[in-house]
N, C-alpha and C positions, 0 to 999 in steps of 0.2 A: 730318322725314324725308329720308332719306340720297341725296344725290346718287350719281350714278355715281364720281366722281371724288375721294368719301372715303375712307379709309383705314380698318380697323379692325383693331386689335391681335390677331396669333394668328389670322387669318385663314386658308384654302388659297386657293391661288390659282395661274394658270399664266398667263404675259403671254406678251407677243411674243419674248422671249427664248428660249422655249420651242417657238411658233408655236400658230396660233392660226385658226379659220375668217374668214375677211375677207369685209366686206360685198359685196352685188352688185354690177355694174357702175351706173354710174349714182347711187350713193347716194354723198352727200358724202363718207363715209368711205371709199371703195370703197381699196381696196389698202392700208389701214392693218389690220393686224389686231384681233382681237377678242379680248381674253381671256377667260376665267373666271375665276370665282371661287365659291365655298362659302360667305355669311354667316350668322355666329351668329343671329341673328335668325330663320334660317328654322327652326328649332325654335320660337320664339313664335309665328310665324305657326301652323304646323302645331296645336300646342297651341289656339290662338286658335279657328281652327276644329271642331278635335275639342269644344270647348265649346260650342257653339253649336248645332252637330249633336246632341252631348249635351241639349241644353235641347229642340230640338225633337223626336229620336226619343221620349222620354218621355213626353211627350204620345198617342204612337199608341196605346199599352196602355192607358193610365189608366183610360180606361174600362171596356175592356173586363177586366178582369183582377178589377173588381167589378162583373163585369155585374148580379149579381144586385141590388145596392143602388141604382144607378143607374135598374134597371128599377122598383126601389119607389118609388124619390124622383120620378122624374118621369110614373109611370104608364105605357111605353111596354114594347113585347115584347123579348125577347130578340133575335130579328133584325131590331131597330131599333139596340139598343145595338151587335150586329155592325159595323154600320156606321160606326160612328165610329172605326172601326178601319179599314172598309174605304175608308173615303174619301179615306186618305192612298192607298191604292190605285189609287184610281177618279182620282185628279186628275191621276195623274203622267200618266197615258198620253197624255191631249191636248196636255198641257203639255209636254213633255217637249222635244218639237223647236224648237218658237221659243226655249224656256230655253238649249237646246245652242246653238244662234243665236246667241243674247244673251252668250254668253260668247266664243265665237268672236268676235265682234263688238268685246264693250267689256270684256270680260275681269274677271278674277277678284274686284276690288273693286266691283264694280257688284254681281254677285252676290251676294254678301257683304250688303250693306248690304242689298238687296232683302228678301234670307231674314231677315235678324235682322229687320231693319222689320216682316214680314208676321207672324211667329213672338210679338214685342211685340204687332202689334196683335191677334192671336187672344189671348193669355193674356188682357188686361185685357175685351174681350168676353166671355169668361169668367167672369171675376169677378161682371159687368154680369146671369151667367143662374142664380144662385145661387135659383129660384123653382118652384114644381112645374109650372107654368105657363109656361115658359119655355125647353121642350127644343128649338125652332126657333134660341131665339138661341145658346145653349150649341152647338149643332151649325153654328152660324155662325160660332162661336171655332172649333171643330175643323177648319173647313173654311177658315179662313182660315191654321192652323199646318200644313192637308194643302198647301197655295199655294209656304208657307216651306219644305217638305222637296224640293219639285219642282226648289229653288234650290239645296239640299244636295245630292243622293246624290249626283250626276257628277263631285264637287269634288275627293273624294279624292287621286285617281290623275293629276287634271289640278295639284294643290298641288303635289304631289311631284316629279312631273318639272320644274316652273315652281321650284321652289325647292332639289331634292336634288340630290347627287352619282350616281351609275348603281350605287356599293357600299351606297348607305343609300335608293336611293326605295322600292323594295318596303318595308323597315321602316316609313318616315314615311308610305304608304299603307295600312300598316297600324294606324299612330298614328290616321289620320285616322277611319280604317273603326272604331278601337276607342272613338272617344268617340259614334258611334250605338250600339254594343253600352252601351256604359255608360248609357246614357240610354234602351233598353231595357230594361238590370236595375233601373234605379232607379224606371223605372215600374211592371215588376213589385213590386217591395218595398213602394215608400212609401205606394201609396193605401190597400193595404189596414190599412197603423198610422193613418192619417192620418184616414183614413175607417170608423169602425168600424161594423155592420151594427145600429144602433139602431133602434127603433119609431118613435119620436118624428122627424118629418119636421122641427122646428123643429130640433132639437137635429141631428140629421142635415145639415141645409141650414150650421147653425153647422160642422162639419168639412168638407165640401164646400168652403167658401168658405176658409176655412184655405188646404185645400191650393191652390187655384186663385190664391191672394194670394202666398204663395213663389214660385210656377211665375211670374208675373208680375213678382215684383221680378228674380228671374235674369234674364228673358228683356230685361229693361227694361235691368240692367247693362251686358249683354253686347251688346245696342244699340251703348249707347256707347261702349262698349268698339270695337267693330270701327271705327265712325265715325272715329275718332282713332287708330286703332291700324294698322288693318287695310290693308297697302299689296298692290298688284296683282302686283308682281312684284322679282325682285333688279336691279339695275343692270344688272350682267354677269351672265351665264348660269352655270349650275352646271355644266351637260357640255356635248360634242360637238352630241347630238343635237338640247338647246336652241339652241342659237349656230347650229344648222345649219338650223332651225325659222325662227327671229329674220331669217335670210337671204333667206328666202323672201317674194317680194313679194307684198305684204297684194292684189294684182287678179287672183293666179294662183289663188288660192285661194276656191271654190265650195260652199259649204255640201251645196248640193244636190249636185251631182257629189260630194262626200265619203260622204254617205250612200249615193249609187249605189254606189259603190266598195266600200263595206263589206259592203253585199249580196251584193254579188256576189264576196265574199272567203268560201268556204266552210268553211271553218277557223273561222272568226268565227263565219257562221251559227250553224255547230254547240255552239259555245259559247253565243250567246244562246238555241238552245234548253236548253242543257243548264243552264244559268244560272238560269233564268226555273224550271226545274222544280224544281233545290233550294231556291233562295230564297221560289219560293212555299210549297212543302213548310214551311219556315220559318214564315212569313207565317202560314199557317194553324193550326200549333200554337200560335204565341204569342197569338192570337187568342180560341183555343177553349177556350185552359187550364183558364182559368175552369171550363168546362160541364163540362169530360173530368174533372180531380180533385174537384169539387163533386158528380156521376154516383157516383162510387164512395168517397167519405171526406166525407160530408154536413158542412156546418159550418167546413169547411177553409180557409175564405178567405185566410188570413194565411199557410197554408201553401201555397195555391196560388202565394200570390205568391212565399212561399221558391225554391220549384221552378223557377217563370220567372225569377229570382234567378240560382238555380243553374243554371240552361242558360245565360242569358249568361255569365254569369264565367268559365265555363269554356270558352265561346266566346273570348272577348276574350285566356285566354291560348293557344287555338289558333291565334288571328289572330296574335300579333306571336310565336310559334316559326314559324307561317310564314313571317309576313315577314321573319325573319330567318334561316330556310333557304334562302328564294329568295333573298335576296340573297349566301349564301353558295356554294351550289350552280347557281346560273341552270337547277335542272330543272322547269321551270312543267309540263308534259306531266306528266312521275312525279307529282310532290306532287299536282296537281289530282288526277288518277285516282283514287292514292290516299287523298284524302281524302276526296272524292265516295262510294265502296265503304264506306268505313267511318262515313260520315254512313248509306249503306243500313244498315248493320248494327247502329250504332247505334237508329233509326228500329224496329228488327225486335224488340230485346232491349226497348226504352222498350214500344211493341207488348206486349209475351208478360208484362211483370211491371206493367204499371198496374192490372190487377185483380186483384192477388194479395194484396189486405189488407195489406199491410205498406209505411207511407211512406215511412220510410227507405229504402227498396229503389228504390222510385222518385224520391227523391232523386239516390243515386246513378248508376241507367239515363237521369236524363234529363241529368244533367249531361256523359254519355258522349255524347249525342246531340248536345249546346249545344257541348262540343269539337271535333265534325268539323264539322258542320252551320253553324254560327257561325263557326264558324274558314275555311270555305270562301270567304266574302263577300270577302278582299281579295284570293284567290289568282284569284280569276274577274275582278277588275279588273286587276289586275297580269298575266295571261293575256293578256288583249284587249288590252294597251296592246303588248305584243309582237308579237301578230298580228296588227297594225294599224297600226303605225309606217309612215309620220309623221303619220297620221292625228290628229285633233286628239282628245287624252284626255279631254274631254269626252261629245265625240261617239260615242267605241266605250263608256265607262260608263254612258251615257244611252241607249242598246239594251241595253245590259243589263239596268239597273233597269226598262226598261219591259217587257220581258219577266218579268221578277217579279210585276212589277207585274199583269201581267194573269192569270198562275198563278194568282198571292196570291189574286184576287179568285175564280178559278174553282175553285180546290180549297178556299177558305173557305166557300165557298155549299157547295157541294158535298160536303165533308165535314160541314157543319154539319147539311144534310138528313137524308146517312147517319149520322149521330148519333144525330138525333132520330126515325128511324125503325127499324135495326138495334141502335145502341149504337156505344160509342166504339172496341171490336175492330175490324169492319168499317171505322168509319171511318180508322181507324188505317191497317189493311190497304191500303186505299183510296189513300195517301198511300204507303207501300213499294211499291205497284206503279211510281209513277209516277219514284219514284227507281232502281229499279232499271233502266229507263228510259234515263236518264237518264247511269245509269255505263256501260249499252254505249254511248250515243253518246258517249260521253267519251273512254272509245277508240281511235275514232274520230278522233279532231282528230289532224290534222294539225301535226308543233308546228313551225313557221317563225318561230322568233325574230329579225325582221327587225328590232327594237333593238336586239339585242344583236351582228347580224353589223356594224350601221352603226358602231355603235360598233369594232369589234371590224377594222374596214376601214379605219378614222382609225389606231388603233395602228399598224397593218403599216405602215400610209402612209407615217408618225413616224421608227418604226425603221428602215424602207428607206431614206431620206429621197428618197421619192418626193413628187410634189405634182400634184393635178389643180384647175384654174380653176372660179370657180366656177359657169361656163354648164356644167360637164361632169354629169351625171345617172347614177345606179344607182339599180338598185334598181324601173325602172321598169315592173315587174309591176303595179303598184299605183293604175300613173295619174298619179302624183307623183312631184316630183323631190328625190333626197335629195343634197343640194347640199355638192361637198368643195370645198375650197380650201387654195391655195398652204399647206404646211410646218404642217398640223393635230395638235396636242397632244393627251396623255391632256386631258380637262374634268373630270376629277373634284376637281380641284385638288389632287391631292393630289402 
């Protein structure tokens, strides 16, 4: 592993000659400037995170997309198979708070190790569950994977902030979310191909076992990779915001107080609700996609998976475009509102064309829905970090994801019941109503970009030659010090 003193060629950095945050009084390094630097390995760290997030999210939908096949193999009802997806949502709700506390106390590496270890264990439990009488065992394996997800979903924004400069942090967050989306895409695509709908249970068991072995092999490789190469954080911070956060003494931080401050932040509370409504609809559509397609196009399990793939792939494109757009324009509120509105429009168009008898039309409308609905995911993370700086990115992301899981369970159960009773049209109209509510609420969010203000203040002080000592504070409305020090410089390393 690299030490703080090592040099890496061609890396951007700023040092004492340009000014940097100083260590707080009482620190052995007090009075010495803390330089900032961008490390090339940051791209490997975010890609490794993205890879094990992919492996975990793939398993979220691998049962649901071939719902009817697993019902036949294990002899269970459709609602039971729905729970193989919903367990991901249910597990997250009670565990997100202890996990975000652990993230704040122990850091990224411990969380990464826990996530990959649990995911690896879950995949091997599934390998041992391929028998019609062992549904509880396969559920246990899925439960372990759902535990791993708790350690994954809140990490994109935190990883981006810890490793990346302020001009690339939104792009990095999008790459982190990209892995999760790509995993969902593969989860829609591969299971219908690897597990064909055959009547012979022995042959079906063979196909399921092959699928589980492939997943277990990939999960094991990623766990080993994380053990040996995943790093906690760069030796030197990448931005002023991170340098400032490192100057805050640990004893000044209280996890409970941080949660309370966030819940008193009205724009962020509105974002929690709107994020939950949008992503909850996405979870419901993904979980019930097989049932919706099969009801209108019988025996089209493979195309149902391909439609799911289309939703996710178009969403990945939307995520990357949104991340690049945010880094260039910093228009968080406007972009979030526009994408939310287009998610509503996409859902309406998808609903109107689902039962028209033309599967190619469904591919197109589902793709447009995915571009905006899935593309919204990194927008919510990054907007939350802006609204809540300097609070922990893991805490704000955790609250967003908790809201998404709650609404995801509610929407999946309710839409499933509505589909059973009244058909897919009524079920999709149900989701459209809540997306409309979320769009209106998004328009009410006040755009208070605290992280951008903090970096801008520091840049202005450098350009004007002013200095503020570490004991000073700014932005006290959130109850936490924004520390600025002598001769602070732009921390992007450019």
